[in-house]
N, C-alpha and C positions, 0 to 999 in steps of 0.2 A: 644361287639366288639370293637366297635370304645371308649366307656368310659372308657372299662381295658386299652388301649393303653396311652389317657389322663392319667389315672392314675400311670401307670409306669413311661411317660413321668415326670412327675412331682416330681414323687420319685428321678428319676434320675438327676433333674435338682437343687434337694435339696442336695441332696449327694455332687454334682457336687460343689455348690456352699459351703458349707462343708469345703471342701476338700481344694477350696480354701480360707479359713479361716486358716491361717497357724498358728493364735496362739490357737485357739481355737481348731487345730491336734494337735498341741504339748502338751498342756494343757490336753488331750483325754487321749495322750499315757505314760504322767507322772503318771499319776493318776492310768493307769493301772500297771506302774512299782513299784507302791507303795501299792498298793494293794498284786503284787505278790512277796513282800520284807514283807509285815506283814502276807503272807501263810506261805512262806517258811523262816520265823525267825531264827527258830532253824540251821536250814544249812548254814545262810546267817550271820549271826553275828558271829562277832570274836571271842567275849567271851561272849558265850550263859549262862555262870554260873554268870553272872553281872546284868543279870536280876531281878535274883532272890531276896530276902532278906538277904540272908544270905551269900554274897558274900562280903568281905571285905579285903582289900588289901591297911595295912594302909602306906605301904612302898613306897606306889606307890601313894597315893594321889596328888591331883592339878599337874597332870605332863600335859603339854601344850601339844596341838595337834603336833603329830610326825606321823614317820611311824607306829612305834606300835599299837599309839592309834591317829586315823585320828583325834579325835574330843575332845583329851585329857583325863583325869578321873576327877572326881568329889571327894567331901570331902573323900569319902572313899577306893578311889581306884579304881573303877569300872570303865570302859571303856563307853564313853559316846555316842558314836556309836551304839554299842551295845545295851544300854537303849532303845537310838531312833530310832532300826529297832524295836524292843519287843514292843515298846510304838504304834506303827502305827498298832499293833491288837488291842491294848484297843481303842485308836480312830476311827478305823474302827467297831469297834463291837458298839459303842456310837453312832455312825452315823446310824445303821441299827437299833438300838433296838428305838433309838428316831423318827426316820421318820415311824418305822413302827407304833407304838402308837399312833403317828398324824394322822397316814392316815388313819387309820382303825376307828379313832375316829372320826375326823373333815370330812372328806368327805361323809361316809353317814349322818353325822347332815346336813351340807350343801344340798345335794341333798333332801333330805327330809323337809328343810326348801325351798327350790327355788320349789320343785313340789308343796307340799301341799302350800303354803304361808298362808295366814288367821293368824287365833290364832297360829296356830302350828307353821309355820314361824318366827312370831314375838317374841314366848317365845323364840325358838332355836337362834334368833340373837340378840334377846337383852343379854342373857345370853353372848354369843360373842362378843357384846360387852363390854360388864363389863370385862371379862376377855381381849382384846385388850387395853383398858385405862392401862392396868399393864404392866412396860415393862418388858422384857420377862426375863430378868437378875433377878430383882428384885421378881419376881413370883416366877423363879426357887431356887432362895435363901430362901424364906421363906420354900418351900415347903424340901427341903434340912434340913432346920434348924428342922423343926419339925419332922421329921424324924430322923433315925439315918446317919451321914453324912459318905457316903461311895461312893464309885463307881456307883455302882448297884442303890444305890438311887438316885442318880443324873441323872443315865439314863431315870428313872421313871419318875423323876423331868419334867429334861428336856420336855419328852414326853409328859406329862399330858399339859406341857405351850404352846408347841409349835401347838398342832392341831386347836386354832384359826383361824390361817392365811387357812390352808387348807381348813375348813368349808367355810370361809368368800368367797375363791376364785371358789369351788364347788358350794355356792348359786348363784354367780353369773354368773357363766355358764350355769346353769341349765336353770337360767330365761330366758335365751335366747334360748338355744335346746328346751324347752316346747315348744316354738310359731312356731316349725318346723313342716310341713305336715305329715313326718312320726308318730311322736307322736300321731296327731288326727286320724291317721291310726289306728295304735295301740289301741286307744281307741275304735274304731268303730268296732274291731276287737275282744272285750271282753279281752285284754290284760288286767293281773291283777297290782294293780297298783308298788307290787315289781317287776315284769318283765319291766315293762318302766323303772322303777329307775334303774335299776342296769342293766338291758339287753340293753335296747335303749339308756338313758340318759351316764350313764357312760363310754360305748366305745367310743362316742362321745365329751368326754372331758379330752381326758387320757393325748392327748398334753400338755395343761397347768401344768397338774398334775405333768406330767413327768419334765416339766421345774422349776416347783416351788422345787419338788423333789431333783434335782441337785442341783439349787441355796442354799436352806435351810440345805442341807449337810455342808457348807462352815460355816451355819453362827451356827449349831450344835455342830461345831467342837469348835468353839470358844468359844461359851455358856459355852460347856465343861469342857476348859481348863480353864475360866474366874472361875466356881467353884472349880474346883482344886485348882488354884492360891488363893482362897479365902478360903482354908479349908473346905469345904463345898461337896469336893468331892472325890475324890482319894487322900492317903495319902502316906507318905513317908514307906516304902522304893520303892510302885508300879510304874516303869517306863512308869507315862505316861506326857505327853509334859508339860502339864498347872503346874503340881506340879515342874516337873524339873526346868523350869522357877520361879518357886517361892522359893526353895533350894539355885537355884544355886545366886538370886540375892541378899541373905547375904554376898558375896563373891567379891560383883563387886565395885570397878570395876577393881582389881587384878588378879583378876581366871574368866575374861571376856566371855572363852568358856565354863562356867559352863552353864549362861543362852542364849547367844547368838545362839548357834546352836539349841536347842528345840524352841527358839523363831522364829530362822529362817524356821525352818520346818514348823511351824504351818504356818508362813505367805505364803510359797510357795504352803504347800497345798490346805490352802484356797483360794488364790489365782487362782490355777490353777481349783479349781473346779467352780469357778464365772466366769473366761474366757471359760471354756466350757461350762458353763449353758448358755453365751448370745452365743454361737456358735448353741447351738440347738434351741434355741428362732429363731434364722435364719433358720434352716431347718427346723422348722414345719412349719414357716410364710410361706417358699415357697411351700411345699408338700400341703397347704390349700388352697393356690393361683388356 
C-alpha cells in the first residue's frame, strides 16, 4: 500500500510539473487542435473543393490575404488556407506511417541486440552503425529516387531510414534493464527469451521510447516536407505543405503568401512537437524519481 501511494505521489508530482510548464502545455493543445483540424478538414475548410486537383479559378489567382481568403490564393486561384487544412491530414498520416515502420523495425532489433549481445548484438549494431553513418535526408532521397517518387513511397523511404535511432535507443536501454534483479528472477523461473524481451524489458523502456516518438515526429515532418520540396515526395496539385512551399518559391517575393504560410505552418507544428517533447521528458524524469 505504501509503495502504491508513493507511485501515485510521483505521478501527481509529474503531472503538476508538466502543468507548470506552460509552453509545453500550450504546445500540447496546439497539436491536439491541429489533429482535430486534420480530422474534420472537409467541414472546416472554407473551400474544400480547392484541395483537389481539378479545382481551377484563374479569375481569382494570386489574390492577397483578405477576409474571403485569409491566406490568399495560389497560381490556380485555389484557397491556400483550405489546402493547408487538408495538408494537415497528409502530414499527420506521414508521421503515423513513418513512426510505425520505424518503431516496429528498430525496437525489436535493439532489444534483441541488447539482450543477446555477443555475435547477434554485434551484427545488428554494426548494420545500425552503417545506416547511422548516412544522413537521413540523403538516405531517404536515395530510396525515393530508386522507387517511383510518390507520397506513399516517400513515407516508406523515411520509415526505413528512421528505424536506426530507435534501434540504438532500445539497445542502450536494454543493456541497462537486463542487469536488474527482476530479469534474473524471470530467468530462474524458466521464462522464455521472448517473454523476457517483450513482457519484461519492453514495458520498462517505454518512457524514453515515447519521448523519442514525440521528438521524431517533428523531424519526420521536416524530412517529408524536404523530400516533397525536392520533387521526391508528393507532387502538385497534392496539398502537401512541402510541395506548397516549393511551388510558391517560384513567385517570390511578389506573391510571398504562397510560400510563407505553408512554411509558417511547418515551423509552428515542428516547434510545438519539439517543445511538447521536452515537457514529456521532464514528466517522465519526475515520474521515475
